[in-house]
N, CA, C and O atoms as CSV, one atom per row, in Angstrom:
chain,resi,resn,atom,element,x,y,z
A,1,UNK,N,N,61.187,60.101,20.920
A,1,UNK,CA,C,60.125,59.372,21.546
A,1,UNK,C,C,60.570,57.922,21.686
A,1,UNK,O,O,61.130,57.334,20.760
A,2,UNK,N,N,60.311,57.361,22.857
A,2,UNK,CA,C,60.618,55.957,23.105
A,2,UNK,C,C,59.292,55.230,23.287
A,2,UNK,O,O,58.491,55.590,24.149
A,3,UNK,N,N,59.068,54.206,22.470
A,3,UNK,CA,C,57.784,53.500,22.439
A,3,UNK,C,C,57.979,52.022,22.762
A,3,UNK,O,O,59.003,51.423,22.433
A,4,UNK,N,N,56.966,51.452,23.418
A,4,UNK,CA,C,56.977,50.015,23.670
A,4,UNK,C,C,56.624,49.307,22.365
A,4,UNK,O,O,55.693,49.707,21.667
A,5,UNK,N,N,57.367,48.264,22.045
A,5,UNK,CA,C,57.108,47.503,20.820
A,5,UNK,C,C,55.735,46.837,20.890
A,5,UNK,O,O,55.288,46.412,21.956
A,6,UNK,N,N,55.079,46.755,19.738
A,6,UNK,CA,C,53.813,46.028,19.655
A,6,UNK,C,C,54.091,44.571,20.027
A,6,UNK,O,O,55.152,44.035,19.709
A,7,UNK,N,N,53.158,43.951,20.685
A,7,UNK,CA,C,53.337,42.573,21.123
A,7,UNK,C,C,53.876,42.484,22.546
A,7,UNK,O,O,53.825,41.419,23.162
A,8,UNK,N,N,54.395,43.600,23.077
A,8,UNK,CA,C,54.854,43.654,24.460
A,8,UNK,C,C,53.704,44.220,25.286
A,8,UNK,O,O,53.148,45.263,24.942
A,9,UNK,N,N,53.346,43.544,26.368
A,9,UNK,CA,C,52.259,43.997,27.216
A,9,UNK,C,C,52.627,45.309,27.888
A,9,UNK,O,O,53.676,45.417,28.523
A,10,UNK,N,N,51.773,46.292,27.747
A,10,UNK,CA,C,51.957,47.602,28.368
A,10,UNK,C,C,51.002,47.667,29.560
A,10,UNK,O,O,49.847,48.066,29.412
A,11,UNK,N,N,51.488,47.273,30.747
A,11,UNK,CA,C,50.632,47.228,31.932
A,11,UNK,C,C,50.059,48.599,32.279
A,11,UNK,O,O,48.881,48.707,32.619
A,12,UNK,N,N,50.877,49.646,32.196
A,12,UNK,CA,C,50.395,50.992,32.510
A,12,UNK,C,C,49.317,51.413,31.507
A,12,UNK,O,O,48.294,51.982,31.887
A,13,UNK,N,N,49.553,51.133,30.246
A,13,UNK,CA,C,48.565,51.465,29.216
A,13,UNK,C,C,47.265,50.708,29.417
A,13,UNK,O,O,46.180,51.258,29.226
A,14,UNK,N,N,47.375,49.452,29.800
A,14,UNK,CA,C,46.187,48.639,30.038
A,14,UNK,C,C,45.392,49.190,31.231
A,14,UNK,O,O,44.163,49.229,31.196
A,15,UNK,N,N,46.092,49.608,32.274
A,15,UNK,CA,C,45.432,50.195,33.442
A,15,UNK,C,C,44.704,51.474,33.070
A,15,UNK,O,O,43.575,51.695,33.509
A,16,UNK,N,N,45.339,52.322,32.263
A,16,UNK,CA,C,44.701,53.569,31.820
A,16,UNK,C,C,43.497,53.262,30.940
A,16,UNK,O,O,42.472,53.936,31.046
A,17,UNK,N,N,43.599,52.270,30.084
A,17,UNK,CA,C,42.467,51.864,29.242
A,17,UNK,C,C,41.264,51.503,30.107
A,17,UNK,O,O,40.159,51.998,29.887
A,18,UNK,N,N,41.490,50.628,31.101
A,18,UNK,CA,C,40.383,50.211,31.972
A,18,UNK,C,C,39.828,51.393,32.763
A,18,UNK,O,O,38.614,51.497,32.941
A,19,UNK,N,N,40.697,52.282,33.238
A,19,UNK,CA,C,40.244,53.445,34.012
A,19,UNK,C,C,39.372,54.358,33.155
A,19,UNK,O,O,38.317,54.805,33.605
A,20,UNK,N,N,39.800,54.639,31.932
A,20,UNK,CA,C,39.021,55.508,31.046
A,20,UNK,C,C,37.674,54.875,30.693
A,20,UNK,O,O,36.652,55.560,30.641
A,21,UNK,N,N,37.683,53.564,30.452
A,21,UNK,CA,C,36.426,52.886,30.152
A,21,UNK,C,C,35.473,52.956,31.343
A,21,UNK,O,O,34.270,53.151,31.166
A,22,UNK,N,N,36.008,52.797,32.563
A,22,UNK,CA,C,35.152,52.838,33.751
A,22,UNK,C,C,34.660,54.252,34.053
A,22,UNK,O,O,33.674,54.419,34.771
A,23,UNK,N,N,35.332,55.270,33.516
A,23,UNK,CA,C,34.912,56.656,33.700
A,23,UNK,C,C,33.906,57.118,32.642
A,23,UNK,O,O,33.501,58.280,32.616
A,24,UNK,N,N,33.516,56.186,31.774
A,24,UNK,CA,C,32.463,56.531,30.821
A,24,UNK,C,C,32.901,56.651,29.379
A,24,UNK,O,O,32.132,57.125,28.543
A,25,UNK,N,N,34.108,56.235,29.066
A,25,UNK,CA,C,34.571,56.244,27.676
A,25,UNK,C,C,34.829,54.807,27.209
A,25,UNK,O,O,35.982,54.396,27.075
A,26,UNK,N,N,33.754,54.042,26.961
A,26,UNK,CA,C,33.916,52.637,26.585
A,26,UNK,C,C,34.597,52.439,25.230
A,26,UNK,O,O,35.099,51.354,24.933
A,27,UNK,N,N,34.611,53.503,24.402
A,27,UNK,CA,C,35.219,53.380,23.074
A,27,UNK,C,C,36.747,53.429,23.112
A,27,UNK,O,O,37.387,53.138,22.102
A,28,UNK,N,N,37.348,53.787,24.245
A,28,UNK,CA,C,38.810,53.856,24.356
A,28,UNK,C,C,39.374,52.439,24.330
A,28,UNK,O,O,38.943,51.578,25.097
A,29,UNK,N,N,40.337,52.204,23.447
A,29,UNK,CA,C,40.955,50.891,23.301
A,29,UNK,C,C,42.468,51.019,23.199
A,29,UNK,O,O,42.963,51.982,22.613
A,30,UNK,N,N,43.193,50.093,23.742
A,30,UNK,CA,C,44.632,49.915,23.516
A,30,UNK,C,C,45.458,51.180,23.755
A,30,UNK,O,O,46.168,51.638,22.859
A,31,UNK,N,N,45.365,51.746,24.967
A,31,UNK,CA,C,46.202,52.886,25.328
A,31,UNK,C,C,47.642,52.406,25.468
A,31,UNK,O,O,47.894,51.356,26.059
A,32,UNK,N,N,48.583,53.167,24.928
A,32,UNK,CA,C,50.011,52.866,25.049
A,32,UNK,C,C,50.678,54.039,25.763
A,32,UNK,O,O,50.406,55.195,25.441
A,33,UNK,N,N,51.531,53.755,26.709
A,33,UNK,CA,C,52.248,54.788,27.442
A,33,UNK,C,C,53.679,54.822,26.903
A,33,UNK,O,O,54.420,53.849,27.045
A,34,UNK,N,N,54.061,55.922,26.296
A,34,UNK,CA,C,55.397,56.095,25.733
A,34,UNK,C,C,56.124,57.207,26.472
A,34,UNK,O,O,55.541,57.868,27.331
A,35,UNK,N,N,57.379,57.413,26.146
A,35,UNK,CA,C,58.182,58.459,26.780
A,35,UNK,C,C,58.659,59.447,25.716
A,35,UNK,O,O,58.995,59.062,24.596
A,36,UNK,N,N,58.680,60.706,26.084
A,36,UNK,CA,C,59.250,61.738,25.236
A,36,UNK,C,C,60.421,62.336,25.992
A,36,UNK,O,O,60.272,62.781,27.130
A,37,UNK,N,N,61.575,62.346,25.367
A,37,UNK,CA,C,62.765,62.943,25.952
A,37,UNK,C,C,63.161,64.102,25.055
A,37,UNK,O,O,63.419,63.919,23.865
A,38,UNK,N,N,63.206,65.277,25.620
A,38,UNK,CA,C,63.551,66.471,24.853
A,38,UNK,C,C,64.892,66.990,25.351
A,38,UNK,O,O,65.104,67.131,26.555
A,39,UNK,N,N,65.787,67.271,24.425
A,39,UNK,CA,C,67.090,67.820,24.804
A,39,UNK,C,C,67.573,68.767,23.724
A,39,UNK,O,O,67.175,68.671,22.563
A,40,UNK,N,N,68.434,69.681,24.127
A,40,UNK,CA,C,68.999,70.667,23.203
A,40,UNK,C,C,70.458,70.330,22.926
A,40,UNK,O,O,71.215,69.996,23.838
A,41,UNK,N,N,70.838,70.422,21.670
A,41,UNK,CA,C,72.237,70.292,21.274
A,41,UNK,C,C,72.660,71.624,20.672
A,41,UNK,O,O,71.858,72.305,20.033
A,42,UNK,N,N,73.904,71.988,20.874
A,42,UNK,CA,C,74.382,73.269,20.348
A,42,UNK,C,C,74.288,73.320,18.828
A,42,UNK,O,O,74.023,74.377,18.253
A,43,UNK,N,N,74.502,72.198,18.188
A,43,UNK,CA,C,74.348,72.122,16.742
A,43,UNK,C,C,73.680,70.802,16.407
A,43,UNK,O,O,73.703,69.872,17.213
A,44,UNK,N,N,73.094,70.711,15.243
A,44,UNK,CA,C,72.410,69.492,14.833
A,44,UNK,C,C,73.427,68.361,14.681
A,44,UNK,O,O,74.266,68.382,13.780
A,45,UNK,N,N,73.343,67.390,15.559
A,45,UNK,CA,C,74.283,66.263,15.559
A,45,UNK,C,C,73.487,64.970,15.759
A,45,UNK,O,O,73.253,64.540,16.889
A,46,UNK,N,N,73.074,64.354,14.635
A,46,UNK,CA,C,72.235,63.157,14.697
A,46,UNK,C,C,72.941,61.993,15.354
A,46,UNK,O,O,72.295,61.178,16.013
A,47,UNK,N,N,74.239,61.892,15.193
A,47,UNK,CA,C,74.983,60.788,15.808
A,47,UNK,C,C,74.904,60.887,17.333
A,47,UNK,O,O,74.690,59.886,18.017
A,48,UNK,N,N,75.077,62.086,17.851
A,48,UNK,CA,C,74.983,62.307,19.294
A,48,UNK,C,C,73.544,62.091,19.776
A,48,UNK,O,O,73.322,61.490,20.828
A,49,UNK,N,N,72.583,62.575,19.015
A,49,UNK,CA,C,71.179,62.399,19.379
A,49,UNK,C,C,70.809,60.915,19.410
A,49,UNK,O,O,70.084,60.476,20.303
A,50,UNK,N,N,71.299,60.147,18.446
A,50,UNK,CA,C,71.062,58.694,18.434
A,50,UNK,C,C,71.655,58.032,19.656
A,50,UNK,O,O,71.018,57.173,20.266
A,51,UNK,N,N,72.862,58.416,20.023
A,51,UNK,CA,C,73.524,57.832,21.191
A,51,UNK,C,C,72.728,58.123,22.463
A,51,UNK,O,O,72.589,57.253,23.323
A,52,UNK,N,N,72.209,59.338,22.580
A,52,UNK,CA,C,71.406,59.698,23.747
A,52,UNK,C,C,70.126,58.871,23.784
A,52,UNK,O,O,69.794,58.293,24.819
A,53,UNK,N,N,69.409,58.809,22.677
A,53,UNK,CA,C,68.154,58.047,22.619
A,53,UNK,C,C,68.401,56.567,22.880
A,53,UNK,O,O,67.652,55.928,23.619
A,54,UNK,N,N,69.442,56.031,22.279
A,54,UNK,CA,C,69.749,54.611,22.442
A,54,UNK,C,C,70.091,54.285,23.892
A,54,UNK,O,O,69.746,53.211,24.385
A,55,UNK,N,N,70.771,55.209,24.578
A,55,UNK,CA,C,71.159,54.952,25.968
A,55,UNK,C,C,69.943,54.915,26.899
A,55,UNK,O,O,70.029,54.376,28.002
A,56,UNK,N,N,68.819,55.479,26.468
A,56,UNK,CA,C,67.618,55.519,27.292
A,56,UNK,C,C,66.578,54.470,26.886
A,56,UNK,O,O,65.486,54.424,27.453
A,57,UNK,N,N,66.915,53.640,25.917
A,57,UNK,CA,C,65.971,52.678,25.352
A,57,UNK,C,C,66.365,51.249,25.709
A,57,UNK,O,O,67.523,50.861,25.558
A,58,UNK,N,N,65.397,50.473,26.182
A,58,UNK,CA,C,65.581,49.034,26.362
A,58,UNK,C,C,65.206,48.403,25.018
A,58,UNK,O,O,64.026,48.193,24.736
A,59,UNK,N,N,66.198,48.108,24.205
A,59,UNK,CA,C,65.938,47.719,22.816
A,59,UNK,C,C,65.250,46.366,22.664
A,59,UNK,O,O,64.798,46.028,21.570
A,60,UNK,N,N,65.162,45.595,23.730
A,60,UNK,CA,C,64.407,44.343,23.675
A,60,UNK,C,C,62.912,44.641,23.657
A,60,UNK,O,O,62.141,43.978,22.963
A,61,UNK,N,N,62.512,45.659,24.439
A,61,UNK,CA,C,61.094,45.959,24.609
A,61,UNK,C,C,60.647,47.258,23.941
A,61,UNK,O,O,59.450,47.477,23.758
A,62,UNK,N,N,61.597,48.119,23.575
A,62,UNK,CA,C,61.252,49.459,23.095
A,62,UNK,C,C,61.996,49.792,21.811
A,62,UNK,O,O,62.984,49.149,21.457
A,63,UNK,N,N,61.504,50.802,21.130
A,63,UNK,CA,C,62.210,51.381,19.993
A,63,UNK,C,C,62.112,52.893,20.129
A,63,UNK,O,O,61.282,53.397,20.885
A,64,UNK,N,N,62.948,53.612,19.406
A,64,UNK,CA,C,62.914,55.064,19.502
A,64,UNK,C,C,62.796,55.704,18.133
A,64,UNK,O,O,63.185,55.132,17.114
A,65,UNK,N,N,62.242,56.915,18.141
A,65,UNK,CA,C,62.143,57.741,16.939
A,65,UNK,C,C,62.716,59.103,17.286
A,65,UNK,O,O,62.416,59.652,18.346
A,66,UNK,N,N,63.528,59.644,16.415
A,66,UNK,CA,C,64.092,60.973,16.618
A,66,UNK,C,C,63.390,61.970,15.713
A,66,UNK,O,O,63.020,61.663,14.580
A,67,UNK,N,N,63.219,63.160,16.239
A,67,UNK,CA,C,62.604,64.234,15.473
A,67,UNK,C,C,63.288,65.538,15.843
A,67,UNK,O,O,63.471,65.847,17.021
A,68,UNK,N,N,63.658,66.288,14.835
A,68,UNK,CA,C,64.270,67.586,15.077
A,68,UNK,C,C,63.190,68.652,15.125
A,68,UNK,O,O,62.337,68.736,14.241
A,69,UNK,N,N,63.240,69.459,16.164
A,69,UNK,CA,C,62.275,70.547,16.328
A,69,UNK,C,C,63.023,71.848,16.299
A,69,UNK,O,O,63.886,72.092,17.143
A,70,UNK,N,N,62.707,72.685,15.347
A,70,UNK,CA,C,63.317,74.007,15.241
A,70,UNK,C,C,62.327,75.035,15.755
A,70,UNK,O,O,61.322,75.327,15.107
A,71,UNK,N,N,62.617,75.573,16.912
A,71,UNK,CA,C,61.749,76.592,17.484
A,71,UNK,C,C,62.361,77.961,17.267
A,71,UNK,O,O,63.544,78.177,17.527
A,72,UNK,N,N,61.556,78.866,16.796
A,72,UNK,CA,C,62.010,80.249,16.642
A,72,UNK,C,C,61.396,81.067,17.751
A,72,UNK,O,O,60.177,81.089,17.921
A,73,UNK,N,N,62.250,81.744,18.511
A,73,UNK,CA,C,61.731,82.533,19.633
A,73,UNK,C,C,61.783,84.011,19.327
A,73,UNK,O,O,61.386,84.828,20.157
């Protein structure tokens, strides 16, 4: 997940906040729009996963969190 750092204005989130409030949900506050990037690796390789996440992150304005998901099919 790539998230906008607190203190950075999230224009898209602010627009969604105002839209939801105008649609009748006045209790909605401080919507943040983040990105989720999902990818598969042949084996668990955190170094490679970090490199992928870092390459998609503007580290001045954003930070990333990695999470491993094990799905059994």
